[in-house]
Structure formats: structure tokens, C-alpha cells
C-alpha positions in Angstrom: 0.4 0.2 0.1 1.9 3.5 -1.3 1.9 6.1 0.6 4.2 9.4 0.7 6.0 10.9 3.8 6.2 14.2 4.3 9.1 15.8 3.1 10.8 18.8 5.0 8.1 19.0 7.8 8.1 22.5 10.0 10.4 22.4 13.0 10.7 24.2 16.2 12.9 23.7 18.8 13.7 25.2 23.1 16.0 24.5 24.9 15.2 22.7 28.3 16.0 23.1 31.9 18.8 20.7 32.5 19.4 20.4 36.5 22.3 18.2 37.4 21.5 14.5 37.8 22.7 14.6 41.7 19.9 17.2 42.1 17.6 15.0 40.5 17.9 12.3 42.5 17.4 14.5 45.8 13.8 15.4 44.3 12.7 12.2 42.8 14.0 10.0 46.4 11.8 12.6 48.2 9.0 13.0 45.5 8.2 9.3 44.9 7.4 8.4 48.2 4.1 9.3 48.1 3.2 7.1 45.6 5.6 4.2 46.5 6.3 2.0 49.5 10.0 1.6 48.3 12.0 4.1 46.4 15.6 3.7 45.7 17.2 6.3 43.1 21.2 6.9 42.1 23.2 8.0 39.6 24.8 4.7 37.7 26.3 3.7 34.5 23.9 2.9 31.9 23.5 -0.8 31.9 23.7 -2.5 28.5 20.4 -2.0 26.8 21.0 -4.0 23.8 21.4 -7.1 26.6 18.3 -8.4 28.1 16.0 -7.7 29.6 15.7 -4.6 27.6 17.0 -5.3 24.1 17.1 -1.6 22.7 18.7 -0.5 19.7 21.7 1.2 21.3 23.8 0.4 24.4 23.2 3.8 26.3 21.5 7.2 26.3 24.1 9.7 25.7 25.0 12.1 23.5 23.2 15.0 22.4 20.0 13.7 24.2 16.9 15.0 22.9 13.6 15.2 23.0 11.2 15.2 20.0 7.2 15.5 19.2 6.0 14.7 15.8 2.6 15.6 14.9 0.2 15.0 17.8 -3.3 13.3 18.8 -5.3 16.4 16.5 -3.9 14.2 13.7 -5.9 11.6 15.0 -8.9 12.7 16.8 -11.6 13.2 16.2 -11.0 11.9 12.8 -7.6 10.8 11.1 -5.3 12.4 8.8 -4.0 9.2 6.5 -1.9 11.8 5.1 0.7 12.4 8.3 3.4 10.3 7.6 7.0 10.6 9.1 10.2 8.9 8.4 12.2 8.1 11.5 15.6 8.1 9.6 14.8 11.6 8.9 14.9 12.9 12.8 18.9 12.4 13.2 19.3 15.4 10.5 16.4 17.7 12.0 18.0 17.6 15.5 21.6 17.1 14.7 22.2 14.1 16.5 24.5 11.1 14.6 24.1 8.5 14.8 20.3 9.0 15.7 19.2 6.1 19.0 15.5 6.5 18.7 13.0 5.4 21.4 9.8 5.8 22.2 6.1 5.5 21.5 4.0 6.7 18.3 1.3 5.5 15.9 2.6 2.7 13.8 2.7 2.6 9.7 -0.8 1.8 9.0 0.1 1.5 5.1 3.0 -1.1 6.5 0.2 -3.0 8.8 -2.6 -2.9 6.8 -4.6 -0.9 10.2 -4.2 1.5 12.5 -1.7 0.5 15.3 0.6 1.0 18.1 4.2 1.6 17.6 7.5 1.1 20.5 9.8 3.0 18.5 13.3 1.5 18.9 16.1 2.0 15.9 19.5 3.8 15.4 20.4 5.1 12.2 24.2 5.1 11.4 26.0 6.4 8.2 22.9 5.8 6.3 22.3 2.4 8.0 19.3 1.4 10.0 19.5 -1.1 12.7 15.4 -1.7 13.4 14.2 -3.3 16.9 11.1 -1.4 16.4 7.5 -3.3 17.2 4.0 -2.7 16.5 1.1 -3.8 18.1 -2.7 -4.6 16.6 -6.0 -5.6 17.4 -7.1 -8.8 15.6 -10.1 -8.2 14.2 -11.0 -11.6 14.6 -10.8 -12.1 18.3 -9.9 -8.8 20.1 -6.7 -9.9 21.1 -3.2 -8.1 20.7 -0.9 -9.0 17.9 2.9 -8.1 18.2 5.3 -7.9 15.5 8.7 -6.6 14.7 9.5 -4.3 12.0 12.1 -5.1 9.3 14.7 -2.6 8.6 13.1 -1.3 5.4 10.3 0.3 7.4 10.8 3.4 9.3 7.7 5.2 9.1 5.4 6.4 11.5 2.3 7.9 11.4 0.0 10.4 13.1 1.9 11.1 16.3 4.9 10.2 18.3 6.8 11.0 21.2 10.7 10.1 21.0 13.9 10.3 23.0 16.9 10.9 20.4 20.6 10.7 21.2 23.2 9.3 19.9 23.0 6.0 22.1 26.3 6.3 24.1 27.6 4.8 27.6 27.3 7.1 30.5 25.9 8.0 33.7 22.0 7.8 34.2 19.2 7.9 36.6 18.3 4.7 38.0 14.6 4.5 39.2 13.3 2.0 41.3 10.1 1.6 42.6 8.2 -1.1 44.6 4.2 -1.2 45.8 2.4 1.4 44.6 0.4 2.8 47.6 -0.5 6.0 45.5 -2.7 6.7 42.6 -0.4 7.6 40.2 1.4 5.5 37.5 4.9 5.2 37.6 5.8 8.4 35.1 3.2 10.6 36.4 4.8 10.1 39.7 8.4 11.0 38.2 6.9 14.2 36.0 4.7 15.4 39.3 7.1 15.6 41.1 9.5 17.2 39.3 6.8 19.9 38.6 6.1 20.5 41.9 9.6 21.1 42.7 10.8 23.2 39.2 7.1 24.6 38.9 7.2 26.4 35.6 10.7 25.6 34.2 10.4 22.6 31.7 12.4 19.4 32.4 12.8 16.7 30.0 13.4 13.1 30.7 13.8 10.0 28.3 14.3 6.2 28.9 13.3 3.3 29.4 11.3 1.2 32.3 11.1 -2.2 32.9 7.6 -3.7 34.5 9.8 -6.5 36.4 6.4 -7.7 38.7 3.0 -7.4 38.2 0.5 -6.4 36.1 -0.4 -3.3 33.5 -3.2 -1.5 31.9 -2.7 -0.6 28.1 -4.5 0.0 25.1 -4.0 -0.8 21.7 -5.8 1.0 19.0 -7.9 -1.0 16.8 -8.7 0.5 12.8 -9.1 4.4 12.6 -12.9 5.4 13.2 -15.3 6.2 11.1 -17.2 8.7 13.0 -16.1 11.5 14.8 -14.3 11.0 18.4 -14.7 14.1 20.1 -15.3 13.3 24.0 -13.0 11.2 26.9 -16.0 8.3 26.7 -16.1 8.1 23.4 -12.7 7.9 23.4 -12.3 5.1 25.9 -15.1 3.2 23.9 -13.1 3.3 21.0 -10.1 1.5 22.6 -8.9 -1.6 23.0 -7.9 -2.1 26.7 -5.7 -5.5 28.1 -4.4 -6.1 31.3 -0.6 -7.1 30.2 2.1 -8.9 32.0 5.4 -8.2 33.1 8.3 -8.6 31.9 7.3 -5.3 29.7 9.8 -3.2 28.1 8.9 0.6 28.2 10.0 3.5 26.2 9.6 7.2 25.9 9.4 10.6 27.1 8.2 12.8 30.1 8.1 17.0 30.5 7.5 18.6 33.6 5.9 21.6 32.4 4.9 22.9 28.2 7.6 25.2 27.1 5.1 26.6 24.7 4.9 24.3 22.2 1.7 22.0 23.0 3.3 18.8 23.9 2.4 16.1 25.3 3.8 15.7 28.9 4.2 11.7 29.2 3.8 9.0 26.5 5.4 5.6 26.9 4.8 2.1 25.3 5.8 -1.5 26.2 6.9 -4.1 24.4 7.5 -7.7 25.3 8.8 -10.7 24.4 5.5 -12.7 25.3 3.4 -11.1 22.4 2.2 -8.4 24.2 2.7 -4.5 23.7 0.6 -1.6 23.9 0.4 1.9 25.5 1.2 2.0 29.1 -1.8 3.2 31.8 -1.0 2.1 35.0 0.2 -1.3 37.0 -2.6 -3.0 38.2 -1.5 -5.4 40.6 0.1 -2.4 43.1 0.8 -4.4 45.7 3.6 -6.2 44.0 4.3 -4.1 41.2 8.4 -3.2 40.7 9.4 -1.0 38.1 13.3 -0.4 37.4 13.9 2.5 35.2 17.1 4.3 33.2 16.6 8.0 32.5 18.8 10.9 31.3 18.0 14.4 30.8 17.1 16.1 27.3 18.9 19.2 26.5 16.5 20.5 24.1 13.0 19.6 22.9 11.9 19.6 19.0 8.5 19.7 17.6 8.2 18.4 14.3 4.8 19.2 12.4 3.1 20.8 15.5 -1.0 20.6 14.7 -2.2 24.3 14.1 -5.7 23.4 15.7 -5.4 21.5 19.0 -7.1 20.0 21.5 -6.7 18.1 24.8 -8.1 14.8 23.7 -6.4 11.9 23.7 -3.2 13.0 26.0 -3.8 10.5 28.7 
């Protein structure tokens, strides 16, 4: 199914506030205790993320760390804009990162999948060559189950929207965040974001990286085929989406920002994949008494906004 990607999409960028990792250890160590019984935050050498359990395309998160947001929910809702297709191999050039390691959450290439789908972006573009470990998840039209597929190196498109952490993929120091037994109402990423927001107020701090749902299960959704009728309310959106209770271990990738620096950002967006056939858009763990998270994050220096919608809304940003 032929479909052209958008050439030379409009791009704007802004600097983010970059606190020292030592400062973030203190901010998160105190903030996360309102939501988890056990909290451990420290600075560590990034483990080799190409190895199990993470199996990412590059070893680390270091080197020119950037957040990238492409498009947005207004290109999906109330009705889809099918022409909004982007080539992920362009991201390094647009953000001045080479080689470019991309991880994050987005809408998958519907022309390749044949249907609307979730995307777990996980690839390296180096010297024009692609090392693609990206997955997509879609809804089985027959029984409603989740279908998880790997993309080939030749398929590097995303559609409609994406939130990506971009770096050179180098080893280096990162924040390790371990949380066990959720006692509050917020999910793992929301609790990190709200801790940063409470401390830094209007300053925009951006983090990107990965976390492992090591134990427990998580509520996750997978988008079905595009709706033929307009979706204009949260209730209509929840009815359209397919929700699943997915089992650990789940490897999540994405971005979060403590505040919007005037670019109409989606403040948090993580998708997860697994090696047991499950994957989707992360919402929250569903077994709080036994849940265990292990995350590795680094601080982004800039945020790049690609093809920002001119007509916007807040629907579909959870």
C-alpha cells in the first residue's frame, strides 16, 4: 500500500532546563515516596541496554540528548489525517544527531500494517544504515486479542504522532529509579513527572529513557482500526480503544516533560513491548501490592517540535 511521507516538515525547538543528576536524585527520592512504599534513586553507569531484559537498539542514552514530538493527537482525533506519515530516518538530521538512537511511543505505519496500530520506536540510524528493533501492536480483528510484530529495517515510517527520545546511544551516567509497591493513585511515569513539576514549577525539565515493569501487570491499550465517526469526548475515546491487562516483564520506552515550554507538548507518553507477545500504550500497573519498576533515564537538553498541529485540543493525551 503506497503512501508518501511528509518531506521537510516544519520544525521548531526550545532549550529545556537541565538540572544536575545529583539534584534530581534528591527531588525524586523525596517526591516518589508519596506514591510508592519502596523508592531507590541513584546515579549509575547505564547498563548495556542492548542486552536482556531491555533489548534496545543501542547500549546507552548518552550523547546529544533530545526530546522530539511529532504531530499529535489532533491528527488522530476527532478523525484521522491519513496523510500524516513521517520517516524516522529524518529525525537525526532534523535534530543534529548522528548516529541517532531513537526510542519512544507513537502511532505505527498503517500502510505497512494494513490497519491502525501502536508503535514502540526502537532503532538506530548510523551512516545511513538502519538497525531496527521497533515493534508494532494491533488488534486482531477476529478475536480482539493483541498482536505484536517486529518491523524490518526497511520500514521506518511512523504516522500521526510520536514522542521520541533521541541521542547518540552512548554509554554514560543515568538516573536509576527503582520503585516497588504502589500506595498512591499515580502511575510510575506520572509520579516522576509530578515530582519534577512540584519542584521546578514553570521550568520545563525533560526526561527520556526506558523502564522495566519487572513484576505485576499493567493496564495498556491498543488502538483498533481508525474510527469512521468523529471521536470528540473522553467517553467515546475509551469506548473505541481496546484495553488489556498485560503481564510483566514489559519494556517501556518514551518521554516525559515537567512543563510545556509553549509547544503544545504531550507531557508523558510511554509504550511497552515484551518477548511474550504483548505490547501497547502504558497507563498504570494493576497489581500495586506486588508491582516493581526499574527505570533508566537521562535529562534532555532540547525539545524539537515537528509538524505541530495548528488546530489543537487536549483529547487523547493520557
